[in-house]
C-alpha positions as CSV (number, residue, x, y, z in Angstrom):
1,M,0.1,-0.1,0.2
2,N,1.3,3.4,-0.8
3,I,1.7,6.2,1.2
4,K,-1.1,8.2,0.1
5,K,-3.6,5.0,0.8
6,R,-2.0,4.7,4.2
7,I,-2.8,8.4,5.1
8,V,-6.3,8.0,3.8
9,V,-7.0,5.0,6.0
10,I,-5.5,6.4,9.2
11,L,-7.8,9.4,8.3
12,V,-11.1,7.5,8.0
13,M,-10.1,5.7,11.2
14,I,-9.4,8.6,13.4
15,L,-12.6,10.2,12.1
16,A,-14.6,6.9,12.9
17,V,-13.4,7.0,16.6
18,G,-13.8,10.5,17.1
19,S,-17.6,10.5,15.6
20,A,-18.1,7.4,17.9
21,L,-17.0,8.9,20.9
22,L,-19.2,11.8,20.2
23,V,-22.4,10.1,19.2
24,T,-22.1,7.3,21.8
25,G,-20.6,9.4,24.8
26,N,-23.7,9.5,26.8
27,D,-23.9,5.5,26.7
28,F,-20.2,5.3,27.7
29,E,-20.5,8.1,30.5
30,E,-23.4,6.8,31.9
31,E,-21.5,4.0,33.4
32,L,-18.5,6.2,34.7
33,I,-20.4,7.1,37.8
34,N,-19.5,3.9,38.9
35,S,-16.1,3.4,37.2
36,L,-14.4,6.7,37.6
37,G,-14.1,7.8,41.2
38,E,-14.8,6.1,44.7
39,G,-17.3,8.6,45.9
40,T,-15.1,10.0,48.7
41,P,-14.2,13.7,49.3
42,D,-10.5,13.0,47.8
43,N,-11.7,11.0,44.9
44,P,-15.3,11.9,44.0
45,Y,-17.5,10.2,41.4
46,M,-17.1,11.9,38.2
47,I,-20.3,13.4,36.4
48,Y,-20.0,13.7,32.5
49,D,-23.9,14.0,31.5
50,V,-27.3,14.7,33.1
51,H,-27.9,10.7,33.3
52,D,-25.0,10.8,35.9
53,L,-26.5,13.9,37.5
54,Q,-29.7,12.0,37.8
55,A,-28.1,8.9,39.2
56,M,-26.9,10.7,42.3
57,N,-30.4,9.8,43.9
58,E,-28.7,6.2,44.0
59,D,-26.1,7.4,46.8
60,L,-27.3,10.3,48.7
61,T,-24.0,10.0,51.0
62,A,-21.4,9.9,48.3
63,H,-19.2,12.7,46.9
64,Y,-19.5,14.1,43.4
65,A,-17.6,16.3,40.9
66,L,-18.5,17.9,37.4
67,A,-16.1,16.4,34.7
68,N,-17.5,19.1,32.2
69,D,-20.4,21.5,31.2
70,I,-23.6,19.3,31.2
71,D,-26.3,20.2,28.8
72,A,-29.8,19.0,30.6
73,S,-31.9,20.3,27.8
74,E,-33.4,16.8,27.2
75,T,-34.9,16.8,30.8
76,S,-37.6,18.6,29.1
77,E,-39.1,15.6,27.8
78,W,-38.3,13.1,30.8
79,N,-40.8,11.6,33.3
80,D,-43.8,12.5,30.7
81,G,-42.9,16.1,30.8
82,A,-42.3,16.6,34.6
83,G,-38.6,16.6,33.9
84,F,-35.6,16.1,36.3
85,E,-36.3,14.1,39.4
86,P,-34.6,16.2,42.4
87,V,-32.1,14.7,44.1
88,G,-32.8,13.9,47.6
89,N,-35.8,15.0,49.7
90,I,-36.4,16.1,53.1
91,S,-36.6,12.5,54.8
92,E,-33.6,11.2,52.5
93,Q,-31.2,14.4,52.5
94,F,-28.1,14.7,50.2
95,V,-25.3,14.7,52.7
96,G,-22.2,14.2,50.3
97,I,-20.2,17.1,48.7
98,F,-21.1,18.5,45.5
99,D,-18.3,20.2,43.6
100,G,-19.0,21.6,40.3
101,Q,-15.4,22.4,39.7
102,N,-16.5,25.8,38.1
103,Y,-18.5,24.2,35.4
104,T,-22.3,24.5,34.6
105,I,-25.3,22.7,34.3
106,L,-27.3,24.1,31.1
107,S,-31.3,24.2,30.7
108,L,-32.3,21.8,33.7
109,I,-36.1,21.4,33.4
110,I,-38.2,20.6,36.3
111,N,-42.0,20.9,36.1
112,R,-43.7,19.2,39.2
113,H,-46.4,21.7,40.1
114,S,-47.8,19.6,42.9
115,E,-44.5,18.5,44.8
116,R,-42.8,19.9,47.5
117,Q,-38.9,20.5,47.7
118,V,-38.1,20.9,44.2
119,G,-34.8,22.0,42.5
120,L,-31.7,20.3,41.3
121,F,-31.7,18.9,44.8
122,G,-34.9,18.4,46.9
123,S,-33.1,18.7,49.8
124,I,-29.3,19.1,51.3
125,G,-28.6,17.9,54.9
126,K,-26.5,19.5,57.4
127,E,-23.3,17.9,56.2
128,G,-23.8,18.5,52.8
129,M,-22.1,20.9,50.5
130,M,-22.6,22.4,47.2
131,I,-19.6,24.4,45.7
132,N,-18.4,26.2,42.7
133,V,-20.9,25.3,40.3
134,G,-23.5,27.3,37.7
135,L,-27.3,26.4,36.7
136,I,-27.7,28.2,33.9
137,N,-31.1,29.0,32.0
138,N,-33.1,26.8,34.2
139,N,-37.2,26.5,34.3
140,I,-38.0,25.2,37.7
141,I,-41.6,24.9,38.7
142,G,-43.0,23.5,42.1
143,D,-45.5,23.6,44.8
144,V,-43.8,24.6,48.3
145,S,-39.9,25.0,48.9
146,V,-38.8,25.3,45.2
147,G,-35.3,26.9,44.4
148,G,-33.1,26.7,41.3
149,F,-30.3,24.6,43.3
150,V,-32.2,23.5,46.1
151,G,-35.6,23.2,47.9
152,I,-34.8,23.0,51.3
153,N,-31.0,23.6,52.3
154,V,-29.9,22.6,55.9
155,G,-26.2,22.5,54.5
156,T,-24.0,24.9,52.8
157,L,-24.1,26.4,49.5
158,S,-20.6,28.0,48.1
159,N,-19.8,29.7,44.8
160,C,-23.0,28.8,43.5
161,H,-24.9,31.1,40.7
162,A,-28.2,30.2,39.0
163,T,-30.0,32.0,36.0
164,G,-33.6,31.3,34.8
165,T,-37.1,31.0,36.2
166,V,-38.6,29.9,39.3
167,S,-42.1,29.3,39.9
168,G,-44.0,28.2,43.3
169,K,-45.1,29.3,46.6
170,R,-42.1,29.6,49.0
171,I,-39.6,30.2,46.3
172,G,-36.3,31.5,45.8
173,G,-33.7,31.9,42.7
174,L,-31.1,30.0,44.4
175,V,-33.0,28.3,47.4
176,G,-36.6,27.9,48.3
177,D,-36.1,27.1,52.0
178,N,-32.6,28.4,53.6
179,R,-32.0,26.6,57.3
180,G,-28.5,26.3,56.6
181,T,-25.6,28.8,54.8
182,I,-25.2,30.3,51.7
183,Y,-22.1,32.1,50.9
184,Q,-20.8,34.1,47.9
185,S,-23.6,33.0,45.8
186,N,-25.9,34.7,43.4
187,A,-29.1,34.2,41.3
188,T,-30.2,36.2,38.2
189,G,-33.7,35.4,36.6
190,V,-37.6,36.0,36.9
191,I,-38.7,34.7,40.4
192,T,-42.5,34.5,40.2
193,G,-45.1,33.2,43.3
194,D,-47.9,33.7,45.2
195,K,-46.9,33.3,49.2
196,V,-43.1,33.8,50.0
197,V,-41.0,34.7,47.2
198,G,-37.3,36.0,47.1
199,G,-34.6,36.7,44.4
200,L,-32.0,34.6,46.2
201,V,-34.2,32.8,48.9
202,G,-37.8,32.3,49.9
203,D,-37.7,31.6,53.5
204,N,-34.3,32.2,55.3
205,S,-33.8,31.0,58.7
206,G,-30.2,30.5,58.3
207,T,-27.1,32.8,57.5
208,V,-26.9,34.8,53.7
209,S,-23.6,36.4,53.5
210,N,-21.6,38.0,50.4
211,S,-24.3,37.3,48.0
212,Y,-26.7,38.8,45.9
213,A,-29.6,38.7,43.2
214,T,-30.5,40.8,40.5
215,G,-33.5,39.5,38.6
216,A,-37.1,40.7,38.9
217,V,-39.3,39.4,41.8
218,N,-43.2,39.0,41.0
219,G,-46.0,38.4,43.1
220,G,-45.7,37.1,46.7
221,V,-47.6,38.3,49.9
222,F,-44.0,38.3,51.6
223,A,-41.8,39.3,48.6
224,G,-38.0,40.6,48.9
225,G,-35.4,41.3,45.9
226,L,-32.9,38.9,48.0
227,V,-35.1,36.9,50.6
228,G,-39.0,37.0,50.8
229,W,-39.0,36.2,54.8
230,N,-35.7,36.4,57.2
231,T,-35.6,35.3,60.5
232,N,-31.9,35.1,60.9
233,K,-28.7,36.9,59.1
234,I,-28.4,38.8,56.2
235,M,-24.7,40.2,55.7
236,D,-23.0,41.8,53.2
237,S,-25.4,41.1,50.4
238,H,-27.3,43.1,48.1
239,A,-30.3,42.9,45.3
240,T,-30.8,45.0,42.3
241,G,-34.2,43.8,40.7
242,D,-37.4,45.5,40.8
243,V,-39.8,43.7,43.3
244,T,-43.6,43.7,42.8
245,G,-45.7,42.3,45.9
246,T,-49.2,41.2,45.7
247,A,-51.6,41.4,48.9
248,D,-53.9,38.6,50.0
249,K,-57.6,38.8,50.1
250,D,-57.6,41.2,53.3
251,G,-55.0,43.5,51.6
252,F,-51.9,42.2,53.9
253,S,-48.8,42.2,51.9
254,R,-45.1,42.5,53.1
255,T,-43.0,43.9,50.3
256,G,-39.2,45.1,50.2
257,G,-36.0,45.7,48.2
258,L,-34.0,43.5,50.0
259,A,-36.7,41.4,52.4
260,G,-40.2,41.5,52.3
261,F,-40.3,40.5,56.3
262,S,-37.6,40.3,58.6
263,Q,-37.2,39.4,62.2
264,G,-33.3,38.8,61.7
265,T,-30.4,41.1,61.6
266,I,-29.4,42.5,58.3
267,S,-26.1,44.4,58.0
268,N,-23.8,46.0,55.4
269,S,-26.2,45.3,52.6
270,F,-28.3,47.5,50.4
271,A,-31.1,47.4,47.5
272,I,-31.5,49.3,44.5
273,G,-34.8,48.4,42.7
274,D,-37.8,50.0,42.5
275,I,-40.8,48.5,44.8
276,S,-44.4,48.2,44.4
277,G,-46.8,46.8,47.0
278,A,-49.7,47.4,49.4
279,S,-49.4,47.6,52.8
280,S,-45.9,47.6,54.7
281,T,-43.8,48.3,51.6
282,G,-40.2,49.3,51.8
283,G,-37.1,50.1,49.7
284,L,-34.9,47.6,52.1
285,V,-37.4,45.8,54.1
286,G,-41.2,45.6,54.1
287,N,-41.9,44.8,57.6
288,M,-39.5,44.8,60.8
289,G,-40.5,42.5,63.6
290,Q,-39.5,43.6,67.2
291,R,-36.4,41.6,67.2
292,C,-35.1,42.8,63.8
293,T,-32.2,45.0,63.4
294,I,-31.0,47.0,60.3
295,Y,-27.3,48.9,60.5
296,N,-25.1,50.1,57.9
297,S,-27.1,49.7,55.3
298,Y,-29.1,51.7,52.6
299,A,-31.8,51.6,49.8
300,T,-32.1,53.9,46.7
301,G,-34.9,52.8,44.6
302,N,-38.2,54.2,44.5
303,V,-41.3,52.8,46.7
304,D,-45.0,52.7,45.8
305,G,-47.4,51.6,48.4
306,D,-50.7,51.7,50.1
307,N,-50.2,52.1,53.9
308,G,-46.9,51.6,55.7
309,V,-44.6,53.2,53.2
310,G,-40.8,54.2,53.8
311,G,-38.0,54.7,51.7
312,L,-36.2,52.2,53.7
313,V,-38.7,50.4,55.9
314,G,-42.6,50.4,55.3
315,S,-43.5,49.3,58.9
316,S,-41.4,48.6,61.9
317,M,-41.2,47.4,65.4
318,G,-37.3,47.2,65.3
319,S,-34.3,49.3,65.1
320,V,-32.1,50.8,62.3
321,Y,-28.8,52.6,62.8
322,N,-26.5,54.0,60.6
323,S,-28.6,53.5,57.3
324,Y,-30.1,55.7,54.7
325,A,-32.6,55.8,51.9
326,T,-32.4,57.9,48.8
327,G,-35.7,56.7,46.7
328,N,-38.7,58.6,46.2
329,V,-41.8,57.2,48.3
330,I,-45.5,57.6,47.3
331,G,-48.3,56.1,49.2
332,N,-51.6,56.7,51.2
333,D,-51.4,56.5,54.9
334,Y,-48.0,56.5,57.2
335,V,-45.8,57.4,54.6
336,G,-42.4,58.5,55.2
337,G,-38.9,59.2,53.5
338,L,-37.1,56.4,55.7
339,G,-39.7,54.9,57.6
340,G,-43.8,54.7,57.1
341,D,-45.5,53.1,60.1
342,F,-42.4,52.9,62.5
343,I,-42.9,52.0,66.2
344,G,-39.4,51.4,67.0
345,T,-36.0,53.3,67.0
346,V,-34.2,54.9,64.3
347,K,-30.5,56.4,65.0
348,N,-27.8,58.3,63.0
349,S,-29.8,57.9,60.0
350,Y,-31.3,60.1,57.2
351,S,-33.5,60.1,54.0
352,T,-33.6,62.4,51.0
353,G,-36.3,61.0,48.7
354,R,-39.5,63.1,47.9
355,V,-42.3,61.9,50.0
356,S,-46.2,62.0,48.8
357,G,-49.2,60.8,50.6
358,R,-52.6,61.6,52.4
359,F,-52.6,60.7,56.0
360,S,-49.6,60.9,58.6
361,V,-46.9,61.9,56.0
362,G,-43.4,62.9,57.2
363,G,-40.2,63.9,55.8
364,L,-38.5,61.0,57.6
365,I,-40.9,59.0,59.5
366,G,-44.7,59.0,58.6
367,R,-46.1,57.8,61.9
368,G,-43.8,57.0,65.2
369,K,-44.3,56.4,68.8
370,T,-47.1,58.0,70.6
371,V,-44.9,58.9,73.3
372,G,-41.0,60.2,72.9
373,N,-38.9,59.9,70.0
374,T,-38.5,57.4,67.4
375,A,-35.6,59.2,65.1
376,I,-32.3,60.1,67.4
377,N,-29.7,61.9,65.6
378,S,-31.4,61.1,62.3
379,F,-32.2,63.8,59.3
380,W,-34.0,64.6,56.2
381,D,-33.6,66.8,53.3
382,I,-36.6,69.3,53.6
383,D,-35.8,70.5,50.0
384,T,-35.9,67.2,47.9
385,S,-38.3,65.8,50.4
386,G,-40.8,68.6,49.8
387,H,-41.7,68.2,53.9
388,N,-40.4,70.6,56.7
389,K,-41.8,68.5,59.3
390,S,-41.7,64.7,60.4
391,N,-43.4,62.7,63.0
392,S,-41.6,61.3,66.0
393,G,-38.1,62.9,65.8
394,G,-35.6,63.5,63.3
395,R,-34.5,67.2,62.0
396,G,-35.0,68.5,58.7
397,K,-32.1,70.2,56.9
398,T,-31.7,72.0,53.5
399,T,-29.6,70.1,50.7
400,S,-26.8,72.3,51.4
401,E,-26.7,71.4,55.2
402,M,-27.1,67.6,54.5
403,T,-24.1,67.7,52.3
404,R,-21.9,69.2,55.0
405,I,-20.2,66.9,57.4
406,E,-20.5,69.5,60.2
407,T,-24.4,68.7,60.3
408,F,-23.7,65.2,61.5
409,T,-20.7,65.6,63.5
410,N,-21.2,68.8,65.4
411,L,-24.5,67.5,67.3
412,S,-23.9,69.6,70.4
413,T,-25.1,72.8,68.6
414,E,-28.2,70.8,67.9
415,G,-28.7,69.7,71.5
416,L,-28.2,65.9,69.9
417,S,-26.0,63.4,71.7
418,T,-23.1,61.3,70.3
419,P,-21.8,62.7,66.7
420,W,-21.9,60.5,63.8
421,D,-18.7,58.5,63.2
422,F,-16.7,59.5,60.1
423,I,-13.6,58.5,58.5
424,G,-10.6,60.2,60.1
425,N,-12.7,61.5,63.2
426,P,-13.0,65.1,61.9
427,N,-15.1,67.8,63.6
428,D,-15.5,66.7,67.0
429,D,-16.2,63.1,65.7
430,E,-15.1,60.7,68.5
431,G,-15.7,57.3,66.9
432,T,-13.3,54.8,66.2
433,E,-15.3,52.3,63.7
434,D,-15.2,55.0,60.9
435,I,-18.9,54.1,59.7
436,W,-19.6,57.2,57.8
437,D,-17.6,58.9,55.0
438,I,-18.7,62.1,52.8
439,D,-17.5,63.4,49.5
440,A,-18.7,65.8,47.3
441,D,-18.1,63.9,44.2
442,F,-20.0,60.8,45.5
443,N,-23.5,60.0,46.3
444,G,-24.7,63.6,45.6
445,G,-22.4,64.6,48.3
446,Y,-24.7,63.0,50.8
447,P,-22.8,60.9,53.7
448,F,-22.7,57.3,52.5
449,L,-21.4,54.0,54.6
450,S,-17.6,53.7,54.4
451,W,-17.7,50.0,52.9
452,Q,-19.6,51.2,49.7
453,E,-16.8,52.0,47.8
454,K,-15.2,48.4,48.3
455,V,-18.5,46.9,47.5
456,Y,-18.5,48.6,44.2
457,D,-14.9,47.6,43.4
458,D,-15.1,44.2,44.6
459,A,-18.6,43.2,43.7
460,P,-18.7,39.7,41.9
461,S,-19.4,40.1,38.1
462,D,-22.7,38.9,36.8
463,E,-20.8,37.3,34.0
464,K,-19.3,33.7,34.9
465,D,-15.6,33.4,34.2
466,T,-15.1,30.8,31.5
467,D,-11.7,30.0,31.6
468,R,-11.9,26.7,32.9
469,G,-9.8,24.6,30.4
470,I,-11.2,22.3,27.6
471,P,-14.4,21.0,27.6
472,G,-14.6,17.3,27.5
473,F,-16.5,16.8,24.4
474,L,-13.5,18.3,22.6
475,F,-10.9,16.1,23.1
476,P,-11.8,13.6,20.4
477,I,-12.0,16.3,17.9
478,M,-8.5,18.0,19.1
479,A,-7.0,14.4,19.2
480,S,-7.9,14.0,15.9
481,S,-6.7,17.3,14.6
482,I,-3.3,16.8,16.5
483,T,-2.7,13.3,14.9
484,L,-3.7,14.6,11.4
485,A,-1.3,17.3,11.7
486,L,1.5,15.1,12.8
487,I,0.8,12.7,9.9
488,V,0.8,15.9,7.5
489,F,4.3,16.9,9.0
490,H,5.5,13.4,8.7
491,V,4.6,13.3,4.8
492,K,6.1,16.5,4.0
493,K,9.3,15.6,5.7
494,R,9.4,12.2,3.6
């Protein structure tokens, strides 16, 4: 056989092998979950396709890792249209480690309207972990406890991100019901429900930190840009999407840019979306319970509601410290630039938005305590708000005064107490925590929180880093190309 015929034969064999690997890859890789890896943290089972992903239900205690990006679009035809079956449930939770290795799962479909605990994982137990993975263009539908990644999380999610749509009654873009820890994670997409709805988490009784949501939230008696219902901690997190809440048959609702209702702690967090609701509607939180504290946080979105409407908080029995709101506020009764119906404490805080309402309307607070001051060492802009009075404390200042540091630090001239704590301790500022800063070229010249610049500099990008190496399906093609190049080089040399 001459050299040309040999080359043709070799090329045909290479292309045949490459094509066979591409066409039969799924059948081959379905078995790899049992042949590659041992299911241990140091040697996890490797997942190559969506069938391997579904097979995790066979062992909820093992450890798994993605070997490449996974196209899950075929799940739209699984189980008579019900799609992917969630891994684990509340009675049999996943307690292993799932490491995405910064790969993504694309177009996962789950369509289980009447089922609880719906997501890629139905439930993750206390020892379970999900890390370093993206869920892109998902479409998840369930009844109660529905999330892009997890229905009920008791474990840990870290560096996870989801995009797509989620629908149900207690739902979140990432987790429906979080009882564990969510860290450095985010969700983007349209989240639609009719009870407890959050851009990232529906019901949070755990901890959410260094995380964010950017999608719109529609519906929900308890609706929040990040969390619908919070009873524990939200830290160093934010939401940027618009939030539209819906009232129940009695006109009851809780709608907020970050959280619809909070009985926990919110710190170093913000919301910038526009908010629309009925009762208890706020730029950051719709309704604060008595044990809720907000500090070092802010909201900039416009707020539109009925009664109990505020630029930061709609209605409250809790406490707000070192926080501010700049959005315009429109409502009927109990409307304020910072708080609408506020029975609690506000200290070292301010508002600047325009305020419009019918009954009990104030530049800072719409309705506060009947005895004593609600607002201590706090201010509102009388020029931008359109109001020269507020209820239950606070001092009205002109825009010129509101953009001077002396207004907030030389409080002895106002007959007030401790001055605000600014960076550098200027102007009788005796604080050491450096909570506030002020710059004529930033935030309209109004005071801002000292951590804000860091957030803007270091905020995680919405675009995923795709530099992860070579996807697995390209290896046969690359091998063929390299071999062909070597053959051509050899022939030319001869």
